[in-house]
C-alpha positions, 0 to 999 in steps of 0.5 A: 506450526512453530516452524512456519511462524519462525520462518515468517518472522525471519522473512517479515524483516525483509522488504517482501512484496506483502509488506509493500501492498499498503504503499502501492495502494496508498499511492494509487488512492492518493492519486485519485484524491489529488485528481478530484481535488484539482477539479473540485478545488475544495470539498465542503463536507466530510468525505469518507472512502472505504477500500476492501480487498483480497491479495494472494502472494505465491513466493518463490520459496513456495510460501503462500500468503493470503490477506484481506487488505483495507483502508478507511479514509476520511478527508476534511479541511476542504479535502486537503487533510486526510486521516487513514486507517489501513493494514493487510487485515486477516492474514494466512501464511502457508509453507512447507512447515505448516501454516499461521493465521491472524490479524496483522498490524494497523497503520494510522496515517495523516496526510496534508496537501501542501500544494495541488501536486504535493502531499506530506504524510506521517503516521504510526503502525500499531503492532497486532502481536500474535502469530502474524502481527509485529511485537513493536511499533513503527513510525513513518514519514513520506511525501507524494508528488503527482503531476498530470502531463496531459488529459491521458497521462499522469505521473507520481512519485512516492517516497517513505521512511519507516523507523522500526521500534523495539529490539533488533538483531545485530546489523539490522537497520532501524530505518527502511526506505521505500520509493515508488514511481507510478504512471497512469493512462486514462482510457476512453471509458470514463474513470477507467485507468491502467497504472504501472508501478515500480517499487524499491525498498531498502533496509541496512542489514536486510535484502533490498527488493524491487517489484513491478505492478500493473493495475486496471481500475474501473467504475462499477456505476456511472455516478458522480462518485461511483464505487471503483474496482481494481485488479492488479498483478505484481511481480518481484524483480529481486533474485530469490524473491520473484514473488507473484501477487494478485490483488482485487479491491473495491472502493466505496464512498459514503 
């Protein structure tokens, strides 16, 4: 058990796929919010969305990580401002040295639409401690730019800087930079999409990492604000980190 925890603590400093689940989900859900706001122009009431999922990562080194990522989002100010609580939730790590389980850190994020295409974000990460969570907090700033090219195609770029608090090992940078490019294709079926995502993470003194994802989104019912389901597959592109992640989630409006 101790060996598994120490091995994971070492890997947690690297920009592994597991730590990028939140960015990929944030980008995908933000695109939906921007598209809806373009159509409705303004929301007159407080708008809530809860996204629950399960993700399973098989790492190239043999580790397996299973987590239950989530996001709770509340939009106000005519839908242009949003408060988000998110994280990878309850997580289990299995390796040759043993296993570790526990709740992971929680992210608190505030986003603001600056224009119909541009969103600014800022927030903090609250450490959960224990076997899985961090012992120090983090601060983050980012921006999202979304553009509809046609009724079928839509593109988005998402950049984020994360500042790590606490004591770090010598040579390890405090700031992690992440960039994500997303391309969405709208299918004939109403509200169904196929998305392609390419993500790059960098942190001084740590291994840079890249990953590619394909996502299929579809409604579970034909309503004005239907429950949405999504299934995705992510493949690590960095040598030594060819991890595979399969993820399913469900978004509910209330």
